[in-house]
N, C-alpha and C positions, 0 to 999 in steps of 0.2 A: 429846637422847637418841632412838635411832629407835622409832617408834609400832608398832603393832600390824600395819601395813599390812605387813609383811615374813612376814608368815604363812602369805602363798599357796601357798608353799613342802608345808603340813602332812599336804597328804593323802598325796604322794610320799613321805612316808618314816617315816608313820605305823604302829607296828610292825617286822614282822620279815617279808620275803621268801621263802617259801620254795624248796630248793634239791631238793628231791627230790618224787617221786609220793605223798603223804600226800593219805588223802582226809576228807573230814568228808559226813554224813549231814543233809540239813537236810527238815525240815515243816512244811508252809503248811496250817494247818488240817484242813480234810477231806481235801484232797489228797495222793494217792502220796509217801512219802517220795522224795527225790530226792539223789542222791550223785553229789558232783562232786571234781575236785580242790582242793586248798586254794591258794593264791596266798598269800597274806598273812594275819599273822595279830597283835593286838594282844589287852591285856587289857580291851580296849571294841569291839574290830571285828574281823572280819574278812572274806576276799575269795574268792569260789568260782569255779572254772568250770566251770557248768554245760551239759546237753547243749542247754535250750530254760529260757529264762525269758518264753516268750508269756504267761504268767496271770497273771504277776508287775507290782506296784505297787509304789510307795514308800510305807509306811507301812503297810505289811500283817506282821503278826506272824507268828514265826518260831519253832519248837524248831531246837536244832542240837546236835549230840553229833560231837565232834572224835573221830577217830581211830577207825580199824577193828580187829578182832580183839579185842587187850586195848585197851580207849577211856582214853582221857585222862580223862572229866568224864560224869559224868552230862547226862540235857540240859539246853543252856543258852532263858535266853528272850533272844529275837532281835525287830529287827525290820530290814524292808528299807529301806536309805538312798539305795541308787543302782541302775540297771542298765544297762550297757552292751551292746549287742548283738554287739559282735564285727567281726568282717570276714571277708572271701573263705575266711582261716586261722585263723581264729581265733576261738575257740568265745566265748559267752555271757557276762560279768563280770557276777557279783551280789555286792552289798555291804550286811555286814549288819551291824546297831549289837546289842552286847549290853547287856540291859535288867536294872539292877539283878542283873549278877551275884554270886554269893555269893564271899566272901572265901576258903574250901579252894576252889573251884572256879578262882583267879586261881591261887592257888600253886599248883595241882597244873599249871597254863599256865604259870607261869613256872618250872618244874621242866623240864617237858618241852622249850621250848625251851633251856635250858641245855644238855640235851643235846643234841638236837639241835644246839647250834652248839659241843659240845666233838667232837662227831663231823661237824664240818661240810659239815654240812645245810642249816646257813643262810648263803641270799647276800649277801655282804659288799659291804653299797652303795658304790656305785663313787664312790671322794674326787675330783674333778672341782677339779683346781688354778687358783682367779682367776688365778693370775701362774706360767709357764713362760718361764723364757728359758734358750737355750745361750749359755754364758760361751767363749771362744775367746782372747781378748786373754792374751798371757802374762802381763805386769805383775800384771791382776788375779788368773790364777789361783795367783799366786805369795803377795800379801797375802791372800787366802782360806784357803788352804791353810796359812800361815805362822801366820795367828789362831788355826784350827782346831787345832794344836800347844800354840798358848801359852797358852789355854783349856782345855786337855786334853777335847775336842770328843767327847759320845759319840754311837755311831756302830754300825752294823748291815753285816758283811757276809754280804750273801744271792746264795743259788745259785739252779739255774734248777728246780729242783725245789719252792724255797719254805721251804730250813732256813738257818736264820741262828743267826750269832754275834754274838755283842755288845763291839764295840770300843771301845776311849777313844785319839783319838792325843797320842801325847806325843812328837815327833822332828820335826822341819823341817832341812831342810840344802837351800839352795837354789843353794847351788858343785852337790853331789854331785844335785841332781835329785831330790827324795826325802823322803817321809815313811811314819812308823811310824807303829804303833797297837801296844795291847797289848790283847791278848786273853782273851777269858771261857772261851776253847774250839778248839779246832783250827779253823783257815779249813776254807770250802770246796775244794773241789778249780779250780785257777784253769780259765777265767776264770771270774770271778765280780764281781758287783754290790757297789758300794761305796754306802751313806748316811750322812753325817753331817747331824748335825739344827742346824742355825745360829740365828742371833737370833730367826727368823720362820718358816723355811722349809726344805728338805732339799733336799740336793746329791746329785748323782747322781755318779759317774762307772764306768769300767769300768774293770775293771784283768786283765792278762792274764798275771802273775807278779808272785809275792811270796815274800819269801825270809825267813827270820831272823837276824835278825843282833843281837847281845846283847840277848835276850830280848823284841826287840821283830819285830813284822811290818812289815816294809819294802818298799815297792811305788813306783815312778817316779811322777814326782809327773804330772797326767793332762794332755793336750793339750784337753781340753774337760770341762768341769762343766755338768751339766744344774740348775736350782736351781726349785723347786716350790716354789708357797705355795700356803694350802687357804683361807686366811682373810684378812682386809683386815687386823683388829686383832691386835695383840700378845696372847698371853697369857704371864703372867710369873707362876712360883710363889711363893705366896703368903711373904713373908716375915715376918707376922706372923701368930701361928695365929688364924685365921677358921672360924666353924661354919654351918652354915648350917640350918635345919628347916623342915618342913611338911608339914601334913595331908595324906594323898593323897586327890586326888579321887574316886575312887570309892570309896574306904573310909578315911572321917574316923577310924575307930578307930588307922589304922596311922599310926605319926610317925613321919617321918622325920629325922634328926638326924646329918650328919657333917660329920668337918674337910675342908674346900677344899684341892685342890690346887693349882692356880692362878686368876687372874683377867684379867679385861679390860671395857674398859670397855661389852662387848656381852654376856660371856658367863663360866664359869666351869665350874671339875668337880671331882668330888670321886669315893673308890672308894666302889661299892656293894656292896651285898648284896643279888643278884636275889633269893633268896627270903623276905627281910624288905622292900625297899620296892618291891618290885611295880611298876619301873619301865621303861617302854619309850620307843623314839623318837615320837617327834609328841605323846606327851603333854603336855596341859595343863594349868600348875600357877597357878591363879590369884592365890595369894599364899603367898609362899617368903621369910622372914626372913634376912635375913645378921648371923651379930654378930662384931663385934671388941672386943678387950677395952678399955675404955673409950670407947665409942660407945653410941647408941639401936641399937636393931638395925635397918637399914634392908629395907622393903620391896618386893619385887620381884614380876611376872608372868612367869613364866618358861614355856620349853618347854624338854621333853627333845631333844636333837637328836641323839645318838649314845649307845652303851653298847659298848665294846670291851676287849680283851682287855687286860692293861700285865703286867710282872714285879710289880707291887704287887695283882692282882686285874680285878676288872672296873670300869673307869674309864667313869662318866657326863660325858658334855660336855651342859652346859647355857645356851640362849638368855637373856637376862633382857633387861627393861626393868623401869625403876622403876612405881609406882605415883603421879604428880602430881610436878608441880616440886622441891618441897620435899624426895620420897626422892629425886630426880634430883641435886638438891646432894649427898646423905649419897651417893649411893654414889660419883658423882663423888668423892670427898674421900676415898673410904674407901677405890678402888679406884685411887687417886695415891699414898695413905699406903703401897698394897701394893707397888706399880709402881714408885715413886720415891722411896725410903724418904731417901735421901742427900740431897733435894732440895726445897725447898718457894717454894707460891705466895701462901698468905695469910699476913697477919702484917705488925706495920713494919718494915720491911728497907732504908727510908730512910738513915737517917744510916747503914748499916753499906754499901750500893751508893754511895753517893757517896764514903765514903773508899776504897772498890773503887777507882772510879774515877780517883781521885788518884793511888792508888799504883801501879795498875797500867799506868800510861804512857799512859789512854784520852783524860783532854782533850789529850796531846798527838799523837795522830792527825792527818793531815793538814795537819800545821805550825799546830795553834795552838797558844797561850799559855794554862797552865790558869789562869792568873788572870781571862782574860775568861768564865768559868765560872763566877763566881761569885752571878753578879748573876742565873742563870739557875736555884738553887737553889733557890728559895721555887718559882716554878715548876714545875719537877720536883718538888717534894713535894705540891704542892695538886693535879698532873696525877694522880702514883699515886693519891693518896688517892681522887680520882674515877675512876680505872679498878679500884680496887679491889672485887672482887664480881660485878664487869661482865664475865664470862667468856666469854660474845658477843661483845664485843669486843675486850679484849685482856687480858692481865696478864704478870704479869713473871716467871720464875722466879730461884732463888737456891742457890745449895749454899753453907750454910751452913758455919763454920769456927770455931775454940774462939778469939772475941775478935772475930769480924767474919765476914765475906762472902766466899768463895774463889773464886767465880762467880757473873755473874748474865749472861741472855741475853730479852729481852722479844720477846713477840708480840703482834702491834695486827695488827686486819681494817680496813683505810685503803678497801678498796675489795669491793664485794658479794660474789664467791665467792676473794676472793684474804687471804693472812695474812702479814705482813710479819713476817721475823725481823731485830731492830736487837739495837743497844746492848749488843754482846758485849765480854765484859771478863774477864779472871781474873788473878789473883795465886799466888804459890806460896804455899802454907800450911805453916808452918813447923816442922810435926809430921810431913810427909807427904814419902815417896821422891820426889824430884824426878820422873825421869823417868817412871814411873808414873803421878804426881798429876796431872801437866799434862793428861794423856791420860784418862785417869779423869772429871776435874771437865767437861772439855770434852763428851766423853762425852755425861754423867750432866746436864749444862746443857742437850745440845741435845733431848734425849730427855723432857725435862721440858717444853719449848716448843714441839717440836714436836706428837709424839704428841694431846695433849688437842684441839687443833685440828681430828682428825682425823673428829672427833664433831659437829664442825658441820655438819648439813645441805645446807648450802649450797655447802663447799669445793669447789673449784674447781683454785687453783693455792698453789704458795709461793713467796716469792719475798725476795729483799736486795741492797741498794745495799753492798756490797762494795768493802774495798781491791783495789787489782787486786795487787798484790806481798805478799800475807802468805802464807807458805809453807801456814797450816792449811789457811787457805781455797781455795787454790790445790790442796792434795791433796784436802780432802773433799768441796768443792762443785763449783767448776770440771771438774776431771777425769771427776765423776759426771754432771754436767750433757749436756758435750760427747761422752759414751757415749752418750745416746738425742737427742742435737738431730735426728739424721736422721728420727727418728718423730714433730717436730712438738710433742713431749709437755714437751719441756726450752726451756730459748735462754740465750746466756751473750752479755751485748752489750757493748760496750766505750762507755764516755763520760769525761768529765772535770767533774769537779764543780769549778763559779765560784761565788763567792759577791759578792751586792751587798750595799753597804752604802745604804737608802735617801736617806739624809742626803747623801752626794755628791753631787759635781756632778755631773749626767745630761746627757749632750748634748741640744744639739734634735735634736726629728726634724726628720730630713734634707730636704731638697726635694722636692717629687712624690711624699711619702710621705706617708699618710693611715693612720691607724689607727680600728677602732671593733669593733661587734660585727658576729658572724661572722652571715650570713644561710640560710635554710634550704639554700638553691643553693649556697653556699661550704661550709656546712655538708658536705652528700652529696659534692661535690669534694674534700673531707678524707676522709671516710672511703675512696674509693677511692683515691686517692691513696699514703693509707698500708698497705690489704693490698698495695699493689704493691711498700712499701719495708720494713716492717717484717711479721716472724713470726707465727701464730696467737696465740703465748704470748703475746709483749710485750701485743697488741693485746686478748688476752680479759683479762689478769691485770692490768693496767692501766684496766679500764673504757675503753676507746678503741675502743667501739662503741657505733653508734644506741641499743641497748635499754638501756644502763645509763649514758650518756654524762654524765646532768647528777647521777649517784651519791646519786638522791634515795633511794635504797630504805637508803645506807648512813648520810644524812645523820637520817633517820625512826630508826634503830638508836643512833649516837650520840647525839642528843636526847635516848634516854631516861637516857641518865646525863649531863646537862648537858655533854655535850662537843660543843664542832663539830667543822665538819667541812663543807667548802669547794671548790666547782669553777668559774670561770671563764673563759669563751672569748675572745680578741681578735684578728681578723685584722688584717693589714697588707696594705691597694693602694699599687697603683702604675700613676698612670694611670688607677685603678676599677678595675684587673684584681687577686683577692686573690692577694697570691706568697708568703703566708708565716702560718701560725697557732700560735697561741700558749694552752697549756694551763698556765691556773697554780692552785694549788691551796695549799691551807692546812688546817691541822689546830691543835688544840687546844696552846696553847703550855705546852711542858714535859713535851709528847709522848716528842720526841725532841730529845735534845739539839743535835746538829748539822744542827736544821733542815731532812731529808731530806724532811717532808713540809707545809715549805714551799717548797716548788718548780714554776718554772715550764720546760716541756718546748717546741721549738719545731722546729717542723715547716716547712722551704721545700715550697712547692708545684713549684717549678721549679726548675731548676741552679741549687746554693747559692753558686755561682762567681761567678753573674752579679753586679755594681755594684748594681742596685736589691732583689734579692736581701739582699746584704749590709746595703741600708739600710733594708730595711726590719724583718731581723732586730734590729737595732740600737735602731729605733725600739719593736718587743713588748719589751724591754727597759726603753726610758727609762718607756714606758705602766707596766711590772712594779711598779716603784720607787716610781712613787705608787698603785696598788692595794695593794700591800703596809702604804705606810706610813699609808693609808686604815684600815690595821686593825690599827694598831698595832705591826705590826712594823718591828725593827731591822734585821733583815738576813733575806736570800733567798737559796735557792741553786738553782744554773740548770744544769742535766744536758745539758751538752756532747755534743750526736749528732753533730754537723755535720764533716765534714775542713777545709772552710774555716773561718776562726775570727779571721777580722781584724775582724767587729762586735764579738764578745766582747773584741776587744783593747782598742777602738777603747772599748768601753764601761770600762775599767780595772776589770775583774772581779777579786779576786783569788781563784788557780787553789790549791786546795786536792787538787791531784794524779788521779792515772789510775783511776779505776773501773771496776766490773764487774756490770750486772744480772745477778741467779743466778733463775734464775727454773723452778719445776721443776711439771708437773704435781699433783696430788693421788694420780692413783694410781699414782706413782712413789716414792710419797715412804716405803711400809715397805721398797722396794729402796734406796733413798735411807738410811735407818736402820741395816740389812743392809750397805750399806756403810761406814757412821760407825763400825759396833761392828767390824768387820773391820779397819781402817784403823787405830783407836784401841786397840786391841788392845797394849799393851807388847809390843818388838821384842825376838824369843828372843834371846839372848848367842850 
């Protein structure tokens, strides 16, 4: 979880900014009363524009009366906290903190603020999106609109004057190119803006014409959509009733107890009664308790981020951070129970997962024989037991079904800032609709595997080794990455996966080729060359950069769970000149049944078609077999990225098929999950 170092924005959001000329009078000891314009107000502070602040200093006591004419309150005791001299066009700004304000005064301030909110006199804080994207690809727009209609997505038709009508998407026809909405009232006159609330963002498009047909408002499919997202982490409606409670930090006699509306790893919301709860943006809550049936209360530090109007009343959005490591784990479990009620991470799922691998055909991928996996069963069970509870390193997500496991996907952190998604398998649940179940199961298992990794403070990349010709993977993973590849935040790179048996008769080193440890000069040559031939996403995601090349941080982290991780580098030289570099890696046995982390990459430094380069690459494979055998491995894999593969044929490696290395930046993950939810929505008839 993030610590309190993210609270630097508090001063900017503390309380409410005034949208009208409202005055206050401040007295400072024997000095005359100073009248100023009220700029910002909360139950603990106020900010004034005064004609002059020359005689004032921080810590100076003051007495403040809010409002003129019909006054809101009696005099409130305060002290000066900050003085700004303003600028050529701006008057000095004075910030004061109330000292022990009476509860009754607090209630009057809240009542006045709510009255001003209703009359539009409070400035609504600008909601700055963390992501804005314009979508023009016709196939993407079709997918999105179909998902909106299938999920009966809620939206708003908004006129230029701000008036709005709530709508729900209920019809989609790609052949006629229309989407239909059920409206809660008359639509605004065209043109107007449509807003649709997606998985974790809001979609906007302009409507030039709308017509009534069979009780629905029809409109042409947009040619352009704009997607806005205002937070990094999705919030999900609570699936199990949860309550929060805390003592008000200014008036401990005020005890707030409310039911939660939604939750995320770093936030929650609820409907508040302003006059009772006395909340305001920027208010810090030293200890909030969140309760869910069957669980001990979780203690959180919290801060009010916003209070907004909704159809159900005043909605209060809260940022939270667990108090201590134990509470962080308890909070994570509570959040995941709410956000992912159909999937599990903890528990003994080894027998169910192994049976799923057998029945789903997972053991037949890449032309493998299922019987060959029997010897790995013990290693798999042992590795999963070591990984249990080590959420900083990895976890296995499963979707249970009656008598077993319907789907599974594992997440592992093999590099300092990168998470690997691997070991995806699914079988048909006997009690579920075939079309619906497949998409829902895969969506649920993806969300459970990817979303928790978002809260890793070091996360930078997500990647996977994928079979190249699986329709689901092409549709979900490859399409998405290719849309953003031009930004440098994603990559889809072809390779051929080959496997070597360490006990095979390996060729002798070709004449004129020697293999040894890489020198510092050769290592610099390698990095320089790699920058020219591989994209940034590849180099950064796989820790093929100088500062993380030794995997030291990863090894240290894995060692805390008694899990092994190793990287070694060899160079092949011809006539004393480095011509190819090999990166050899291992991970704890049993973590991946296809040995994708017991693999070798070979990067030629010269034209790969040259005979001496092919000889050098063959020599590196031969030395790799010895290296893996010394570490107790019976096989290893080779990611063949070269176009000239004579060396691999000479080594008689087993061909496991065409693959794709899929990489996306962590900044794209919310968009990827949005795309996942859109694409996995069952198709309309």
